[in-house]
Residue, then its C-alpha position, 0 to 999 in steps of 0.5 A: m500500500s502507498e498513499h499519494v497526496a494532492t492538495i487542492d487550494w481555491c480561494r474566493g478572495d474578494q469576488p462575488f460568490a452567490d451569483n455563481r460567477y466566481s473563478r474556478a481557477h485553483d492550485w493543485t500541489f503534489d506531495g513532491g512540491a509541484v504546483v499545477r494551475g487547475s480550473s474547470a473545463p471551459s466546456s463546463v463553465a464559461v470563460p472567464m470563470s474558467d481558466p483555459a490555460a489551466v489543467d481541468p480534471e478531465e484533462a488530468f484524468v486522460a493525462a494520468l491514464s496516458s502517463c501510467h501506461m507510458l511508465f509501465f511500457l518503458a519499464f517493460a521495454a527496458k526489461a526486454g532489452f529495447v531502447v526507447d528514444r521517444y514516447r509521445d501520446a496524443a491521448i483523447g478522452v470523451l465525456g458522455r453519458d454512461d450506461r447509468g445515464k451519468t456524465s462520465m469519461t466513457v472512452v479514453t483512447l491512447r495513441p502512443e507513438v514510440v521511437f526506438s534506438g536500433a532494432g525495435p520490437d516487431a509488431a507482435a512484440l510491440a502489441d504485447l508491450h502495450h497489452r502488458a502495460h495496460e494490464a499493469c497500469y494502476i490508473a486503468n485498473s481503477v476506472r470504469a471507462e473503456v481505455r483503448v490503446e491505439p499505437v501510432 
């Protein structure tokens, strides 16, 4: 077991609140000290109450899935003797209605593009690395959404 800490900090300041026109911008502080500006998605709450330059929870969810998959992929590739030079994933999450009628992230598609140094794995071995990474990913194992992996 391990714990992972994120502190979410929002402060109203002198802005009105009861009219629902307050800023949704806030800070995420992680246990290692990194601070990330967060906000609601502009598709959920209009600008200027949302900060489009900040990370919204939906983006963070997609990024967490992608990052977890990548970290396991890199570990499995290294253990198999492959040298990865670059891993880039243009992941996409779709927010929609699930089978319970609730708004949720219904599909997340990971589209990793991996560049290897020297001889990389053949198509079957590459697919196996992605399959194993997906099966091992803590985040993918924690969500109801279908998580797709479509390597580029």
